[in-house]
C-alpha positions in Angstrom: -53.4 44.7 1.9 -49.8 45.4 1.0 -47.4 42.7 2.8 -43.8 42.3 2.8 -43.7 39.5 5.3 -45.5 36.4 6.5 -49.2 37.5 7.1 -52.3 36.4 8.6 -55.2 37.2 6.4 -58.4 39.1 8.1 -62.3 38.5 6.7 -62.0 42.1 5.7 -59.2 41.6 3.2 -59.8 41.0 -0.3 -56.5 41.1 -2.3 -52.9 40.8 -0.5 -50.0 41.9 -2.6 -46.9 40.5 -1.8 -44.4 43.4 -2.2 -40.1 43.1 -2.0 -39.6 39.8 -0.1 -36.2 39.1 0.7 -37.1 35.7 1.8 -40.1 32.9 1.8 -43.1 34.0 3.4 -46.7 32.6 4.1 -50.0 33.9 4.1 -52.6 32.1 6.3 -56.3 32.6 5.3 -58.7 33.1 7.9 -61.0 30.3 9.2 -63.7 29.4 7.1 -66.0 29.7 9.9 -65.4 33.5 9.9 -66.2 34.2 6.3 -69.2 33.4 4.1 -69.1 31.0 1.7 -68.5 32.1 -1.7 -65.8 34.8 -0.3 -62.9 35.0 -2.3 -59.3 35.9 -1.5 -56.6 36.8 -4.1 -53.0 36.7 -3.0 -50.6 37.7 -5.8 -47.0 38.1 -6.2 -46.3 41.9 -7.5 -42.7 42.1 -6.9 -42.1 39.0 -9.0 -39.9 37.2 -6.9 -42.1 34.1 -5.7 -39.9 32.2 -8.3 -37.1 32.6 -5.7 -38.9 33.9 -2.3 -42.0 31.1 -2.4 -45.2 32.6 -0.9 -47.0 29.6 0.9 -50.8 30.1 1.3 -51.8 28.0 4.2 -55.1 26.8 5.4 -56.4 27.8 9.0 -55.7 24.8 11.6 -58.1 21.7 10.6 -58.9 23.5 7.3 -57.7 22.8 3.4 -56.8 24.6 0.4 -57.8 21.8 -2.7 -57.6 19.1 0.3 -53.8 20.2 1.4 -53.0 22.3 4.2 -51.0 24.5 2.0 -50.2 25.9 -1.5 -47.4 27.5 -3.5 -47.4 30.3 -5.4 -43.9 30.0 -6.9 -44.0 31.8 -10.1 -42.7 35.3 -10.9 -46.0 37.6 -10.8 -48.0 34.4 -9.8 -51.3 34.8 -8.2 -53.5 32.3 -6.2 -57.6 33.4 -6.1 -59.4 31.0 -3.5 -62.8 30.8 -2.5 -64.5 29.6 0.6 -66.5 26.2 0.2 -68.1 24.1 2.6 -65.3 21.7 2.5 -62.7 23.8 2.7 -61.0 26.5 0.2 -60.9 25.8 -3.5 -58.6 27.4 -5.8 -60.4 28.9 -8.9 
């Protein structure tokens, strides 16, 4: 999936490529209950602007990413891979 603005991921997504952002954006992960444990999502800064237009990965309401509600991608061409675990999303 290619996005240029904030996006709510679906269970069908796998890799979410962020292109040509002109402002910070957020990528919201689907609720853990909607995906099997072990399911992975890759979020990547394809355009190389995350150092100025931060991509914030957001857990669904009441869920966490490494025990936090959000996690940033803030390096040029940075990426994040998360996996669904019983206790929340884990960055790998």
